[in-house]
N, C-alpha and C positions, 0 to 999 in steps of 0.2 A: 504494500500500500504506500501512498504518499508520492512525493517527487523523487524520481530516480535519476533522471537525466535532465540537466538544466543547461545543456550546451547545444544540443541539436534543435532543429526547427520543431520537431514533434514535442520535445520537452518544454521548450519556450512557449509553444502554443497551449500546452496544458496549464502552465503558470499563468499565461495571459487570460485564459478562460476562468481560472480559479479566482483571480484577483479582480475580475470584471465587476463583480457586485460587492467587493470587499475593500476596505481601506487597509486591512492588515491580514496576514496569513491566518491568524487566529484571533478571535475576539475583537474588541473595540479600541485597543491601544497597542502601541509597539511592544514587542516582547522578543524573547530569545528565538521564537519560531521565525520571526522576520530576519533576525540576525543570521541564523543558520542557512536559510534559503538565499539571502543576499550574498553571503560569502561563497556560495557555490557558483555564482554568475561570474564568468570570466570577463565579460564586457557589458556595457549598458545595453538593454534590449532596444532594438530599432523602433523608434516611435511610430513610423508608418506601418510597420508590420505587427508590432506588439504594443499598441498604445496604452493598454491598461497595466501591463508589466512595466512599461517605461515610466508611467506615472508613479506606480508603487516604488520602483527603484529609486527615483529621485527624492521621493518623500522619505524613505528610510535612510537615504544618504545623509539627511539633515540630523539624524540621531547617531551618526557614526561615533562621535566622541563619548556617547553614553551607552554604547553596546554592552559593556561589561556590567552595567548597573541595571539594565532592563530586566523586568520580571520574567520568570520562566526557568526551565531546566536547561542549563548550558551544556549538559552532557548528552542531550538527545541529538540524534543525527537529523539532517534535513529530510530524510526519507520518512520520518515519523509524522510529517505534516503533508497536507494536500489531499486530493481526492483518493478514495479507496479504489483499489483495482477491482474490476468486475469479476465475479466468480461464475464458473460454468454451472448451469442448472443440472442437477442429477437426472439422468435418463429415468423416466418413470418406470420403465421395464426393469431397470436394475436397482431401483430404490428398494430399501428394506421394507418388508410388509409391516404395516401399522398394526400393532397388537390391539386386539379387541379389548375394550374396557370391561372390567369386571363390574357387573351391575351392583355388586355389594360395595364397591369402592366409590360409586357415583353418589355425589351429594345431591339428593333430589330436592332438598329444601334450601340449598344455598342461594344467595342473592348477589347480584353484581352491584347493588346500590352502595354497599359498604366500600367496595373497591373504588367505585366512581367518586365517592365522597372524599376518600383519602387522596386520590389522584388530583382532584380539584383543589383540595386544601394545600397539597404540596406545590401545585402550580401557582397558586395565589401567593404562597410564602416566597417562592423564588422570584416572582414578578415584583413583589414589594421590596425584596432585598436588592434587586437590580435597579429599581427606581431610586432607592435610597442612595446607592453608590453613584448613580448617574447624577443625581441632584447635588452631590457633594463635590463633583468634579468641576474644575474651572473650564469653561468653554474654550477649546483651542483656537488660536488666532487663525484667521483665514489666510491661506497660502496659495501661491501659484508656482507651477513649474514653467520655466522659460528656456527656450533654446535661442541663442543669439549668435549672429554672424558678425565678425569684426574683420573688415577688409583693409589690407595694407595698400600702400601707394604703388608698389611694383614688386618684381621678383627679387629685388636686392634688399628688401626690408627684413630686418632681423626679427623673425617670428617668435623666437624664444623670449626676446626682450619685450616684444609686443604683449605676449601672454602674461609675462611677469608683471608688466605695468597694469594690465587688466585685473589680475588677481590681487594686486596691491591695494585695490580699492576696497576698503572695509566700511561696513555700515551695519547698524543694528537691524536685524531682520533679513540680512542678505547672506546666503551660503552658496559659494561657488562649487560646481560639480565637475563632472568629467568633461574632457574637451578632445578635439581632434582637428587636424588640418585637412581642408577640402580643396581640391584643385578647382580653379575657376577658369583656367585657360592662359596661354602664353607664359607658362611656367609660374604663374602666380597662384598662391594658395591663401585661402582665408581661414581664420580661426573660427571654429564653431564650438561654442561652449554652453554647457547647461548650468542653470542656477535656480535656486529656490528663493522666493521672496515672500515676506509677510506683506500682504496687500496694503495694510494701514501704515506701514513704516517706509516702504520702498516704492518709489515711482520709477518705472522702467524708462520713461522719457528722461528724467533727471540722470539716471544711471548712464544712459547712452551719451548724454552730453558730457559727463565726466570722462568717459572712455575716449570720446572724440577730442578732448582737450590735449591728448597725446598726439599732437599734429606731426611729430617727426615720424611716427609709425602708422597712425590710423587715418585712413581716408574716409571711412563711413561705417555705420553699424546698421543692422537690420534685425527685427524680431522674426524668427522663422516659425516659431510655434509657442503657444502659451495655453496652459490648461490649469483650471482650478483644482486644488486638492480637496 
């Protein structure tokens, strides 16, 4: 059961489908389950092919400094999480014959009412406990995942220095993520970098202006993708 392969297209597709309706691998907050699955990924999932896994990856990246303190069992493997593997149904012809019930053992006077009442009581208690915990939690800040392109002037621009200058920009609510160089033609490559921003603290327009102030290296910037967490 669980995630076995997080490198192949098939494995990443399973992760993408699993995280499609979830913010986290397990539960409603980051945990060791997210850490274990995150650490199995060799590269960031492609946003155009695995958009939900890409969203999740960038979100969990913001907790990287807290990985060791997140709740959960750090000894569990990543295979302990994710969808269960489907099991083959037993061939009815080979299935063991069901033993006939002994009439003497059948409770003719039993009632399901007591069982139903206990189940409803347990359900109500769990719901009340969940609501209590939820009410005590501080509502997380609204965040967005952004993919930005930073274009140099020409093919002689020092791209390492350009990226260093970009990452040197520090701001409350801003977390830089993975990056790559993308060819745009004529030997020129642009920097494509991911970042997570808190919507109330960071303006992407202001951030672009700060990056473009590095006039010796930066020609222009563009927002390639932006998605709410």
